VODRENLUM-677579 format. One record per residue: residue number from 1; chain; x, y, z of N, C-alpha, C in turn. Coordinates in steps of 0.2 Angstrom, whole numbers, plus 5000, padded with zeros to 4 digits. Example, Ala and Ser with C-alpha at 12.3 -4.5 7.8 and 13.67 -1.06 7.14 Angstrom:
! VODRENLUM-677579
<r 1 A <5066 4972 5039> <5062 4978 5039> <5066 4984 5039>> <r 2 A <5064 4989 5035> <5068 4995 5036> <5064 5000 5039>> 
END
This chain:
! VODRENLUM-677579
<r 1 A <4990 4834 5112> <4994 4840 5110> <4991 4846 5113>> <r 2 A <4985 4847 5113> <4982 4853 5116> <4983 4853 5123>> <r 3 A <4982 4847 5127> <4983 4847 5134> <4990 4849 5136>> <r 4 A <4995 4847 5132> <5002 4849 5133> <5003 4856 5132>> <r 5 A <5001 4859 5127> <5002 4866 5125> <4998 4870 5131>> <r 6 A <4992 4868 5133> <4988 4872 5138> <4992 4872 5144>> <r 7 A <4995 4866 5146> <4999 4866 5153> <5005 4870 5153>> <r 8 A <5008 4872 5147> <5014 4876 5146> <5012 4883 5146>> <r 9 A <5006 4885 5146> <5003 4892 5146> <5002 4895 5153>> <r 10 A <5003 4901 5154> <5001 4904 5161> <4995 4902 5163>> <r 11 A <4994 4900 5169> <4987 4898 5172> <4982 4903 5171>> <r 12 A <4984 4910 5170> <4979 4915 5170> <4975 4915 5163>> <r 13 A <4978 4911 5158> <4974 4911 5152> <4968 4907 5152>> <r 14 A <4968 4901 5156> <4962 4897 5157> <4958 4895 5151>> <r 15 A <4962 4893 5146> <4958 4891 5140> <4957 4883 5140>> <r 16 A <4951 4882 5137> <4949 4875 5136> <4952 4872 5130>> <r 17 A <4952 4865 5129> <4955 4863 5123> <4950 4865 5117>> <r 18 A <4944 4865 5118> <4939 4867 5113> <4941 4874 5111>> <r 19 A <4942 4879 5116> <4943 4886 5114> <4950 4887 5110>> <r 20 A <4955 4883 5112> <4961 4883 5108> <4960 4881 5101>> <r 21 A <4956 4876 5100> <4955 4873 5094> <4951 4878 5089>> <r 22 A <4946 4881 5092> <4942 4886 5088> <4947 4892 5086>> <r 23 A <4951 4894 5091> <4956 4900 5089> <4960 4898 5083>> <r 24 A <4963 4892 5084> <4968 4889 5079> <4964 4888 5072>> <r 25 A <4958 4886 5072> <4955 4885 5066> <4954 4891 5062>> <r 26 A <4953 4897 5066> <4952 4903 5063> <4958 4907 5061>> <r 27 A <4963 4907 5066> <4969 4910 5065> <4974 4908 5060>> <r 28 A <4975 4901 5060> <4980 4898 5056> <4980 4899 5049>> <r 29 A <4974 4898 5046> <4974 4900 5038> <4975 4907 5037>> <r 30 A <4972 4911 5041> <4973 4919 5040> <4980 4921 5040>> <r 31 A <4984 4918 5045> <4991 4920 5046> <4995 4917 5040>> <r 32 A <4993 4911 5037> <4996 4908 5031> <4994 4913 5025>> <r 33 A <4989 4917 5025> <4987 4921 5019> <4991 4928 5020>> <r 34 A <4995 4928 5025> <4999 4934 5026> <4996 4940 5031>> <r 35 A <4990 4938 5034> <4987 4943 5038> <4990 4943 5045>> <r 36 A <4990 4949 5047> <4994 4950 5054> <4988 4949 5060>> <r 37 A <4991 4948 5066> <4986 4947 5071> <4982 4953 5072>> <r 38 A <4984 4959 5071> <4979 4965 5071> <4974 4964 5066>> <r 39 A <4975 4962 5060> <4970 4962 5055> <4965 4956 5057>> <r 40 A <4967 4951 5060> <4963 4945 5062> <4958 4948 5067>> <r 41 A <4961 4951 5073> <4957 4953 5078> <4952 4959 5076>> <r 42 A <4954 4963 5071> <4950 4968 5069> <4944 4966 5065>> <r 43 A <4945 4960 5062> <4939 4957 5058> <4935 4952 5061>> <r 44 A <4938 4950 5067> <4935 4945 5071> <4934 4946 5078>> <r 45 A <4930 4951 5080> <4929 4953 5087> <4926 4948 5091>> <r 46 A <4923 4943 5088> <4920 4937 5092> <4925 4933 5095>> <r 47 A <4931 4934 5094> <4937 4930 5097> <4937 4933 5104>> <r 48 A <4935 4939 5105> <4935 4943 5112> <4942 4942 5115>> <r 49 A <4947 4944 5111> <4954 4944 5114> <4957 4950 5111>> <r 50 A <4962 4953 5114> <4966 4958 5111> <4972 4956 5106>> <r 51 A <4974 4961 5103> <4980 4959 5098> <4986 4957 5102>> <r 52 A <4987 4960 5108> <4993 4958 5112> <4992 4951 5115>> <r 53 A <4985 4949 5117> <4984 4942 5119> <4985 4937 5114>> <r 54 A <4983 4939 5108> <4985 4934 5102> <4992 4933 5101>> <r 55 A <4996 4938 5101> <5003 4938 5101> <5006 4934 5107>> <r 56 A <5003 4935 5112> <5005 4931 5118> <5004 4923 5117>> <r 57 A <4998 4922 5115> <4996 4915 5113> <5001 4911 5109>> <r 58 A <5003 4915 5103> <5008 4913 5098> <5015 4912 5101>> <r 59 A <5017 4917 5105> <5023 4917 5108> <5024 4911 5113>> <r 60 A <5019 4910 5117> <5019 4905 5122> <5017 4898 5119>> <r 61 A <5017 4897 5113> <5016 4891 5109> <5010 4887 5111>> <r 62 A <5004 4891 5113> <4998 4887 5115> <4994 4886 5109>> <r 63 A <4996 4889 5103> <4992 4888 5096> <4997 4884 5092>> <r 64 A <4994 4882 5086> <4998 4879 5081> <5002 4884 5077>> <r 65 A <5000 4890 5077> <5004 4895 5074> <5010 4897 5078>> <r 66 A <5015 4898 5074> <5022 4899 5077> <5024 4906 5075>> <r 67 A <5029 4909 5079> <5031 4916 5078> <5034 4916 5071>> <r 68 A <5037 4910 5069> <5040 4910 5062> <5035 4910 5056>> <r 69 A <5029 4909 5058> <5023 4910 5053> <5021 4917 5052>> <r 70 A <5023 4921 5056> <5020 4928 5056> <5024 4932 5050>> <r 71 A <5020 4936 5047> <5023 4940 5042> <5029 4945 5044>> <r 72 A <5034 4946 5040> <5039 4950 5042> <5039 4956 5038>> <r 73 A <5040 4962 5041> <5040 4968 5037> <5047 4968 5033>> <r 74 A <5046 4971 5027> <5051 4971 5022> <5055 4977 5024>> <r 75 A <5062 4976 5024> <5066 4982 5027> <5069 4985 5020>> <r 76 A <5068 4992 5020> <5071 4996 5015> <5077 5000 5017>> <r 77 A <5082 5000 5013> <5088 5004 5014> <5086 5011 5011>> <r 78 A <5089 5016 5014> <5088 5023 5012> <5091 5023 5004>> <r 79 A <5087 5027 5000> <5089 5027 4993> <5095 5031 4992>> <r 80 A <5099 5029 4988> <5105 5033 4986> <5104 5037 4980>> <r 81 A <5107 5043 4979> <5106 5047 4973> <5111 5043 4968>> <r 82 A <5108 5042 4962> <5112 5039 4957> <5110 5042 4950>> <r 83 A <5112 5039 4945> <5112 5042 4938> <5105 5042 4936>> <r 84 A <5100 5038 4939> <5093 5039 4936> <5089 5044 4940>> <r 85 A <5092 5048 4944> <5089 5054 4947> <5088 5060 4942>> <r 86 A <5084 5064 4943> <5083 5070 4938> <5089 5074 4938>> <r 87 A <5091 5076 4932> <5097 5080 4932> <5096 5087 4930>> <r 88 A <5090 5089 4927> <5088 5095 4926> <5085 5099 4932>> <r 89 A <5090 5103 4935> <5088 5106 4941> <5082 5111 4940>> <r 90 A <5081 5114 4934> <5076 5119 4934> <5069 5116 4935>> <r 91 A <5068 5110 4935> <5061 5107 4936> <5059 5108 4944>> <r 92 A <5064 5109 4948> <5063 5109 4955> <5061 5116 4957>> <r 93 A <5061 5121 4953> <5060 5128 4955> <5052 5128 4956>> <r 94 A <5051 5130 4962> <5044 5131 4965> <5041 5124 4966>> <r 95 A <5045 5119 4966> <5042 5112 4967> <5046 5108 4973>> <r 96 A <5050 5112 4977> <5054 5108 4982> <5049 5106 4988>> <r 97 A <5052 5102 4992> <5048 5101 4998> <5047 5107 5003>> <r 98 A <5052 5111 5003> <5050 5118 5006> <5045 5122 5003>> <r 99 A <5044 5122 4996> <5039 5125 4993> <5032 5121 4995>> <r 100 A <5032 5115 4995> <5027 5111 4997> <5024 5113 5004>> <r 101 A <5029 5114 5009> <5027 5116 5016> <5025 5123 5016>> <r 102 A <5028 5128 5012> <5026 5135 5012> <5020 5136 5009>> <r 103 A <5018 5132 5004> <5011 5133 5000> <5006 5130 5004>> <r 104 A <5007 5127 5010> <5002 5124 5014> <4998 5119 5011>> <r 105 A <5001 5114 5007> <4997 5109 5004> <4995 5104 5009>> <r 106 A <4988 5103 5009> <4985 5098 5014> <4982 5092 5011>> <r 107 A <4979 5093 5005> <4976 5088 5001> <4980 5086 4996>> <r 108 A <4984 5081 4997> <4989 5078 4992> <4990 5071 4992>> <r 109 A <4993 5068 4987> <4994 5061 4986> <5002 5060 4986>> <r 110 A <5004 5055 4988> <5011 5053 4987> <5012 5048 4981>> <r 111 A <5017 5049 4978> <5018 5045 4972> <5025 5042 4971>> <r 112 A <5026 5036 4969> <5032 5033 4968> <5032 5027 4963>> <r 113 A <5037 5023 4962> <5037 5018 4958> <5041 5012 4961>> <r 114 A <5038 5006 4960> <5042 5000 4962> <5044 4996 4956>> <r 115 A <5051 4994 4957> <5054 4992 4951> <5054 4984 4951>> <r 116 A <5055 4981 4945> <5055 4974 4944> <5062 4972 4945>> <r 117 A <5063 4965 4945> <5070 4962 4945> <5073 4965 4938>> <r 118 A <5080 4964 4938> <5083 4966 4932> <5081 4964 4925>> <r 119 A <5078 4958 4925> <5076 4955 4919> <5070 4958 4915>> <r 120 A <5067 4963 4918> <5061 4966 4915> <5062 4974 4916>> <r 121 A <5059 4978 4911> <5059 4985 4912> <5053 4987 4915>> <r 122 A <5048 4983 4916> <5042 4985 4919> <5042 4988 4926>> <r 123 A <5038 4992 4928> <5038 4994 4935> <5031 4996 4937>> <r 124 A <5029 4997 4943> <5023 4999 4946> <5023 5006 4948>> <r 125 A <5018 5010 4945> <5017 5017 4948> <5012 5016 4954>> <r 126 A <5015 5019 4959> <5010 5018 4965> <5008 5026 4967>> <r 127 A <5002 5026 4969> <4999 5033 4971> <4995 5031 4977>> <r 128 A <4997 5035 4982> <4994 5034 4989> <4991 5040 4992>> <r 129 A <4985 5039 4995> <4982 5045 4998> <4982 5044 5006>> <r 130 A <4986 5048 5009> <4988 5047 5017> <4982 5047 5021>> <r 131 A <4977 5052 5020> <4971 5052 5025> <4967 5045 5025>> <r 132 A <4967 5042 5019> <4963 5035 5019> <4968 5029 5019>> <r 133 A <4974 5031 5018> <4979 5025 5017> <4978 5021 5010>> <r 134 A <4975 5024 5006> <4972 5021 4999> <4978 5020 4994>> <r 135 A <4979 5015 4991> <4984 5013 4986> <4981 5012 4979>> <r 136 A <4983 5016 4974> <4982 5015 4967> <4988 5012 4964>> <r 137 A <4988 5007 4961> <4994 5004 4957> <4993 5003 4950>> <r 138 A <4997 5005 4946> <4997 5005 4939> <5003 5002 4936>> <r 139 A <5002 4997 4932> <5008 4993 4929> <5010 4997 4923>> <r 140 A <5017 4999 4922> <5020 5003 4917> <5025 4998 4913>> <r 141 A <5025 4998 4907> <5030 4994 4903> <5037 4997 4903>> <r 142 A <5037 5003 4904> <5044 5007 4905> <5043 5012 4911>> <r 143 A <5049 5013 4914> <5049 5018 4920> <5052 5024 4917>> <r 144 A <5047 5028 4913> <5049 5034 4910> <5044 5039 4911>> <r 145 A <5046 5046 4910> <5041 5051 4911> <5035 5050 4906>> <r 146 A <5036 5048 4900> <5031 5047 4896> <5026 5042 4898>> <r 147 A <5028 5036 4901> <5024 5031 4904> <5020 5034 4910>> <r 148 A <5023 5038 4914> <5019 5041 4919> <5014 5046 4917>> <r 149 A <5015 5050 4912> <5010 5054 4909> <5004 5050 4906>> <r 150 A <5006 5045 4902> <5000 5040 4900> <4996 5038 4905>> <r 151 A <4999 5036 4911> <4994 5034 4916> <4990 5039 4919>> <r 152 A <4993 5045 4920> <4989 5051 4922> <4983 5052 4917>> <r 153 A <4984 5052 4911> <4979 5053 4906> <4974 5047 4906>> <r 154 A <4976 5041 4907> <4971 5036 4908> <4967 5036 4914>> <r 155 A <4970 5039 4919> <4966 5040 4925> <4961 5045 4924>> <r 156 A <4963 5051 4921> <4959 5056 4920> <4953 5054 4915>> <r 157 A <4954 5050 4910> <4948 5048 4906> <4944 5043 4910>> <r 158 A <4946 5039 4914> <4942 5034 4918> <4938 5038 4923>> <r 159 A <4940 5044 4925> <4936 5048 4930> <4931 5052 4926>> <r 160 A <4932 5053 4920> <4927 5057 4916> <4929 5064 4914>> <r 161 A <4935 5065 4915> <4938 5072 4913> <4943 5076 4917>> <r 162 A <4945 5081 4915> <4950 5085 4918> <4948 5088 4925>> <r 163 A <4941 5090 4925> <4939 5094 4931> <4938 5089 4937>> <r 164 A <4936 5083 4935> <4935 5078 4941> <4942 5076 4943>> <r 165 A <4947 5075 4938> <4954 5073 4940> <4957 5079 4945>> <r 166 A <4955 5085 4943> <4958 5091 4947> <4955 5091 4954>> <r 167 A <4948 5089 4955> <4945 5089 4961> <4948 5084 4966>> <r 168 A <4950 5078 4963> <4953 5073 4967> <4960 5073 4969>> <r 169 A <4964 5074 4963> <4971 5074 4963> <4974 5081 4963>> <r 170 A <4973 5085 4969> <4975 5092 4969> <4983 5093 4969>> <r 171 A <4987 5088 4972> <4994 5089 4972> <4997 5082 4973>> <r 172 A <5003 5081 4971> <5007 5075 4972> <5014 5077 4975>> <r 173 A <5016 5073 4980> <5023 5073 4982> <5026 5067 4980>> <r 174 A <5032 5068 4977> <5036 5062 4975> <5043 5063 4976>> <r 175 A <5047 5058 4973> <5054 5058 4974> <5057 5061 4967>> <r 176 A <5064 5061 4967> <5067 5064 4961> <5069 5059 4956>> <r 177 A <5066 5053 4956> <5067 5048 4951> <5066 5051 4944>> <r 178 A <5070 5049 4939> <5070 5051 4932> <5063 5051 4929>> <r 179 A <5059 5046 4931> <5052 5045 4928> <5047 5050 4930>> <r 180 A <5049 5055 4935> <5045 5060 4937> <5048 5067 4935>> <r 181 A <5053 5066 4930> <5057 5072 4927> <5053 5077 4923>> <r 182 A <5047 5076 4921> <5043 5080 4916> <5037 5083 4920>> <r 183 A <5038 5087 4925> <5032 5089 4929> <5027 5093 4925>> <r 184 A <5029 5097 4920> <5024 5101 4916> <5019 5096 4912>> <r 185 A <5022 5090 4910> <5017 5086 4907> <5012 5083 4912>> <r 186 A <5014 5082 4918> <5009 5079 4923> <5004 5085 4925>> <r 187 A <5007 5091 4926> <5003 5096 4929> <4998 5099 4923>> <r 188 A <5000 5098 4917> <4996 5100 4911> <4992 5107 4912>> <r 189 A <4996 5112 4912> <4993 5119 4913> <4989 5121 4907>> <r 190 A <4983 5123 4908> <4979 5126 4902> <4976 5132 4905>> <r 191 A <4976 5137 4901> <4973 5144 4903> <4975 5145 4910>> <r 192 A <4981 5145 4912> <4984 5147 4919> <4981 5142 4924>> <r 193 A <4978 5136 4922> <4976 5132 4927> <4979 5125 4926>> <r 194 A <4982 5122 4932> <4985 5116 4932> <4980 5111 4934>> <r 195 A <4980 5105 4931> <4976 5099 4933> <4978 5096 4940>> <r 196 A <4985 5097 4941> <4987 5095 4948> <4994 5099 4949>> <r 197 A <4997 5098 4955> <5003 5101 4956> <5008 5096 4958>> <r 198 A <5014 5096 4956> <5020 5092 4958> <5025 5095 4962>> <r 199 A <5026 5091 4968> <5032 5093 4972> <5036 5087 4973>> <r 200 A <5043 5089 4975> <5048 5084 4976> <5051 5084 4983>> <r 201 A <5052 5078 4985> <5055 5077 4992> <5062 5079 4991>> <r 202 A <5066 5081 4996> <5073 5082 4996> <5077 5076 4995>> <r 203 A <5083 5077 4992> <5087 5071 4991> <5088 5066 4997>> <r 204 A <5087 5060 4996> <5088 5055 5001> <5084 5056 5007>> <r 205 A <5078 5059 5006> <5073 5060 5011> <5066 5056 5010>> <r 206 A <5067 5050 5009> <5061 5046 5007> <5056 5046 5013>> <r 207 A <5058 5048 5019> <5054 5048 5025> <5049 5054 5024>> <r 208 A <5050 5059 5020> <5046 5065 5019> <5039 5062 5015>> <r 209 A <5039 5056 5012> <5033 5053 5010> <5033 5046 5013>> <r 210 A <5033 5046 5019> <5033 5040 5023> <5027 5035 5022>> <r 211 A <5021 5038 5021> <5015 5034 5020> <5016 5029 5014>> <r 212 A <5018 5031 5008> <5019 5027 5003> <5025 5022 5004>> <r 213 A <5030 5024 5007> <5035 5019 5009> <5033 5013 5013>> <r 214 A <5028 5015 5018> <5026 5010 5022> <5021 5005 5018>> <r 215 A <5017 5008 5014> <5013 5003 5010> <5016 4999 5005>> <r 216 A <5022 5001 5003> <5027 4997 4999> <5029 4991 5002>> <r 217 A <5029 4991 5009> <5031 4985 5013> <5026 4980 5012>> <r 218 A <5019 4982 5011> <5014 4977 5010> <5014 4974 5003>> <r 219 A <5016 4979 4998> <5016 4977 4991> <5022 4972 4990>> <r 220 A <5027 4973 4994> <5033 4968 4993> <5032 4961 4997>> <r 221 A <5027 4961 5001> <5025 4955 5004> <5022 4950 4999>> <r 222 A <5019 4953 4994> <5016 4950 4988> <5021 4949 4982>> <r 223 A <5025 4954 4981> <5030 4954 4976> <5036 4955 4979>> <r 224 A <5040 4950 4982> <5046 4951 4985> <5051 4954 4981>> <r 225 A <5056 4957 4984> <5062 4960 4980> <5065 4954 4976>> <r 226 A <5067 4955 4970> <5069 4950 4966> <5064 4947 4961>> <r 227 A <5058 4949 4962> <5052 4946 4958> <5052 4950 4951>> <r 228 A <5052 4946 4946> <5051 4949 4939> <5044 4951 4938>> <r 229 A <5043 4957 4935> <5036 4959 4934> <5035 4958 4926>> <r 230 A <5039 4954 4923> <5038 4953 4916> <5031 4950 4914>> <r 231 A <5030 4945 4919> <5023 4941 4918> <5017 4945 4920>> <r 232 A <5018 4950 4924> <5012 4953 4927> <5008 4957 4922>> <r 233 A <5001 4957 4924> <4997 4961 4920> <4994 4967 4925>> <r 234 A <4990 4971 4922> <4987 4976 4926> <4982 4973 4930>> <r 235 A <4979 4968 4928> <4974 4964 4933> <4978 4962 4939>> <r 236 A <4984 4959 4938> <4987 4956 4944> <4989 4962 4949>> <r 237 A <4991 4968 4946> <4993 4973 4950> <4987 4976 4954>> <r 238 A <4981 4977 4950> <4975 4979 4953> <4973 4975 4959>> <r 239 A <4974 4968 4958> <4972 4963 4963> <4976 4964 4969>> <r 240 A <4983 4966 4968> <4987 4967 4974> <4984 4973 4978>> <r 241 A <4983 4978 4974> <4980 4985 4977> <4974 4983 4981>> <r 242 A <4969 4979 4978> <4963 4978 4981> <4964 4974 4988>> <r 243 A <4968 4969 4988> <4969 4966 4995> <4973 4970 5000>> <r 244 A <4977 4974 4998> <4981 4979 5002> <4976 4984 5005>> <r 245 A <4971 4987 5001> <4966 4992 5003> <4961 4989 5007>> <r 246 A <4960 4982 5007> <4955 4979 5011> <4958 4976 5018>> <r 247 A <4964 4978 5019> <4967 4976 5026> <4965 4981 5031>> <r 248 A <4962 4980 5037> <4961 4985 5042> <4967 4988 5044>> <r 249 A <4967 4995 5046> <4973 4999 5048> <4971 5001 5055>> <r 250 A <4976 5001 5060> <4976 5003 5066> <4975 5011 5066>> <r 251 A <4978 5014 5062> <4978 5022 5062> <4971 5024 5059>> <r 252 A <4967 5019 5056> <4960 5021 5054> <4955 5018 5059>> <r 253 A <4957 5017 5065> <4953 5014 5070> <4949 5007 5068>> <r 254 A <4953 5003 5064> <4951 4997 5062> <4947 4996 5055>> <r 255 A <4946 5002 5052> <4943 5002 5046> <4948 5001 5040>> <r 256 A <4946 4999 5034> <4950 4998 5029> <4951 5004 5025>> <r 257 A <4957 5005 5021> <4957 5010 5016> <4952 5011 5011>> <r 258 A <4949 5005 5009> <4944 5005 5005> <4937 5009 5008>> <r 259 A <4936 5007 5014> <4930 5009 5017> <4931 5017 5018>> <r 260 A <4937 5019 5020> <4938 5026 5021> <4938 5030 5015>> <r 261 A <4940 5027 5009> <4940 5030 5003> <4933 5031 5000>> <r 262 A <4929 5026 5002> <4922 5026 5000> <4918 5031 5003>> <r 263 A <4920 5033 5009> <4917 5038 5013> <4919 5045 5010>> <r 264 A <4925 5045 5008> <4928 5051 5006> <4926 5053 4999>> <r 265 A <4927 5048 4994> <4926 5050 4987> <4920 5047 4984>> <r 266 A <4917 5042 4987> <4911 5039 4985> <4912 5033 4981>> <r 267 A <4908 5028 4981> <4909 5021 4978> <4910 5022 4971>> <r 268 A <4906 5026 4968> <4906 5027 4960> <4913 5029 4958>> <r 269 A <4917 5033 4962> <4923 5035 4960> <4928 5029 4961>> <r 270 A <4927 5025 4966> <4932 5020 4967> <4931 5014 4961>> <r 271 A <4924 5014 4959> <4923 5009 4953> <4927 5012 4947>> <r 272 A <4927 5018 4946> <4930 5021 4940> <4938 5020 4940>> <r 273 A <4940 5020 4946> <4947 5019 4947> <4949 5011 4947>> <r 274 A <4943 5007 4946> <4944 5000 4946> <4947 4997 4953>> <r 275 A <4944 5000 4958> <4946 4997 4965> <4940 4994 4967>> <r 276 A <4941 4988 4971> <4935 4984 4974> <4937 4982 4981>> <r 277 A <4932 4980 4984> <4933 4978 4991> <4934 4970 4991>> <r 278 A <4938 4968 4995> <4939 4960 4996> <4936 4958 5003>> <r 279 A <4933 4953 5003> <4930 4950 5010> <4936 4949 5015>> <r 280 A <4935 4951 5021> <4940 4951 5026> <4944 4944 5026>> <r 281 A <4941 4939 5026> <4945 4932 5027> <4947 4930 5020>> <r 282 A <4946 4934 5015> <4949 4932 5008> <4956 4936 5007>> <r 283 A <4957 4941 5011> <4963 4946 5010> <4969 4941 5011>> <r 284 A <4973 4942 5006> <4980 4938 5006> <4985 4943 5004>> <r 285 A <4990 4943 5009> <4996 4947 5008> <5002 4943 5007>> <r 286 A <5003 4938 5002> <5008 4934 5001> <5009 4933 4994>> <r 287 A <5014 4930 4991> <5015 4928 4984> <5009 4924 4982>> <r 288 A <5007 4920 4986> <5001 4915 4984> <4995 4919 4981>> <r 289 A <4995 4925 4982> <4989 4929 4980> <4988 4928 4972>> <r 290 A <4994 4929 4969> <4994 4929 4962> <4994 4922 4958>> <r 291 A <4993 4917 4963> <4993 4910 4960> <4986 4908 4961>> <r 292 A <4982 4912 4965> <4975 4910 4966> <4970 4910 4960>> 
END
């Protein structure tokens, strides 16, 4: 089989049967775990090939892995304004996307929710830090303003108080979903000082917080559309975030979000946020993660 596949390859590849076998032995199980060719090459420089070369090997069918085995990006349709959007226009005063630009906010987090299938009211609150591409995910039993407030307070307690929360979470950019409709509760102004600032994207402009939309594609590889969250626990959701945060990123020069966040915030902060690093070859970005 290897001889046949080798002969079908361009002569310039010059691979031996043993070399093909060694590449297959490493690549195939990682592809089955949902890892991309980029992740594999970033974690295994000993292969001494480029990402493009690995794609070529797969495309030319010289490996057991096939194009059909590669992960596919989840396609999201633009969100439509519907009845679950915030109706109280006063909350947007001083908090619009233009205010966000005018205020020169640089150190901010993006925030959103990922919904369950219709048979469950549970949802996942997602918080994303663009410079590190770090994801924090919290399971909520209801997609309501009160539930979001409870998660903010839980994170604040875990970090050790309001001052620490303020130093890390200076501002949030989010959409106009009804669950984010009580910004005063999230900002928690005390003595003319807010613990954070809330800003809203323009209607139907999810690209204004494109980082979190992109990381949702990775989350949906583990929890595909139509998945019920009714059986999920916070442990499951944290496990998803850990594996996503342990996948190397091209925009981070091959580092993982966890590594970048450790340099930015320190390992102790990540422990308080209950985030941990996953070994490179253990990273799984497919539904099988939650059955392991």
